[in-house]
C-alpha positions in Angstrom: -24.9 -12.1 7.9 -22.5 -9.3 7.0 -19.0 -9.7 5.6 -16.1 -7.3 6.1 -15.0 -5.2 3.1 -12.1 -6.7 1.2 -10.3 -3.3 1.4 -10.4 -1.4 4.6 -8.8 1.8 3.2 -9.4 3.8 0.0 -9.0 7.2 -1.5 -9.4 8.7 -5.0 -7.2 11.2 -6.7 -8.0 12.5 -10.2 -10.2 9.5 -10.9 -7.7 6.9 -9.7 -8.8 5.0 -6.6 -6.2 3.3 -4.4 -7.5 0.6 -2.1 -5.4 -1.0 0.6 -5.8 -4.0 2.9 -3.0 -4.8 5.3 -2.6 -8.2 6.9 -0.3 -9.1 9.8 2.0 -12.0 8.7 2.2 -14.0 12.0 4.0 -16.9 10.4 6.7 -14.7 9.0 7.1 -12.5 12.1 9.4 -13.2 15.0 8.5 -10.9 17.9 11.1 -12.6 20.2 13.8 -11.0 18.0 11.8 -7.8 17.4 10.7 -8.5 13.9 7.1 -8.0 12.7 5.9 -8.3 9.1 2.8 -7.2 7.3 1.6 -7.9 3.8 -0.5 -5.3 2.1 -2.8 -5.8 -0.9 -3.1 -2.7 -3.2 -5.7 -2.3 -5.9 -5.5 0.7 -8.3 -8.7 1.4 -10.2 -8.8 3.8 -13.1 -12.2 5.5 -13.0 -11.0 8.4 -15.2 -11.3 8.8 -18.9 -7.6 8.3 -19.9 -5.1 5.5 -19.7 -2.5 6.1 -17.0 0.9 4.5 -16.2 2.3 4.1 -12.7 5.9 5.3 -12.8 7.1 5.3 -9.2 6.2 5.2 -5.6 7.0 7.0 -2.3 6.1 5.3 0.9 6.3 6.9 4.3 6.5 4.2 7.0 6.2 5.2 10.7 6.9 2.5 13.3 5.4 2.3 16.8 8.1 4.5 18.2 7.4 7.3 15.7 10.5 6.6 13.7 10.0 7.5 10.0 11.4 5.7 7.0 10.9 6.8 3.4 11.0 4.3 0.6 11.1 5.5 -3.0 11.6 3.7 -6.2 10.5 3.0 -9.7 7.2 1.1 -10.2 5.8 -1.5 -7.8 7.0 -5.0 -7.4 9.1 -4.7 -10.5 6.3 -3.3 -12.7 5.2 0.0 -14.1 1.6 -1.0 -15.0 -0.5 0.7 -17.6 -4.1 1.0 -16.5 -6.8 1.7 -19.0 -10.1 3.5 -18.2 -12.3 1.1 -16.2 -9.4 -1.2 -15.6 -7.5 -2.0 -12.4 -4.1 -3.4 -11.2 -3.5 -5.4 -8.1 -0.3 -6.3 -6.3 0.8 -7.5 -2.9 4.0 -6.5 -1.1 5.3 -6.4 2.5 6.6 -4.2 5.2 8.8 -5.3 8.1 8.9 -3.3 11.3 10.9 -3.5 14.6 7.7 -2.7 16.6 4.4 -4.5 16.8 2.6 -1.7 15.0 2.9 1.3 12.8 1.4 3.3 9.9 2.0 3.7 6.2 1.0 6.3 3.7 2.4 7.7 0.5 1.8 8.3 -3.2 2.2 6.9 -6.6 3.7 8.9 -9.5 1.6 8.6 -12.6 1.7 9.8 -16.2 -1.1 10.3 -18.6 -1.0 10.0 -22.5 -0.2 13.7 -22.8 2.9 13.3 -20.7 1.5 15.1 -17.6 2.8 13.7 -14.4 0.7 13.7 -11.3 0.6 12.1 -7.8 -2.1 9.7 -6.6 -2.4 9.5 -2.9 -2.1 6.2 -1.0 -4.5 6.4 2.0 -2.9 6.1 5.4 -3.3 2.7 6.9 -2.5 1.0 10.2 -0.2 -1.9 10.7 -1.4 -3.7 13.9 -0.2 -7.0 15.2 -3.1 -8.7 17.1 -2.7 -8.9 20.9 -1.7 -12.4 21.8 -0.9 -13.2 18.2 2.8 -13.4 18.7 3.2 -17.0 19.5 4.0 -19.6 16.8 
């Protein structure tokens, strides 16, 4: 028997791996009024040799019509986590769309102990509502 991987998307930048798993939130969506919602689980893993801190984020969200929305801000879900070598940080957030599908990508702004800022890529991932999954 095989089990699906917990995270369907991953990429590594400068020793920091970003893993993403989106999940369509059927109970919180209302397709009849044109509202679809996804939750996404992010895990940041520090495989490098230095402690890093996540300072900010930049999301690029593209809906099913190709409309782009940029979301930028400090930290993630109210935190600017410090991640030691070998450590990780997990969080869950959400993304509403006015279409039953779309795509997200972006980057996290990080800083190392020497004050060097760098960007860690968030892998592009799909937001797909299951066919026939719109009824409550």
